[in-house]
C-alpha angles and dihedrals in degrees: 000000000000113000090197089074093058118101103237093192093054090050092050093046093048090048093053093044093048092048092048093047089050091051091050094044094056094040114117095246093057115032104325096103092045090050091051091049093047090052092045095240117163126227111304094013130157098031124237115288112253126219092268093054092049092048091052090048090051094048092049089049087054091050089050091052094048090048091052091046091051090049092048093044090057093054 
């Protein structure tokens, strides 16, 4: 696998879009309250994600985007 053939801009855009959609998806107005109920969380659970948690989520989304780009580049 040659990383030079990967489109870095596509990877970065897909990372930001996937992260933003995840944030929207789990927000209380969309599916956040249903998700809390399905996981049997009480009021106020789980707590708000801190900066470290969001940074880890962003990094893992970047890893997922790179992995997908590598898989599609090999096709």
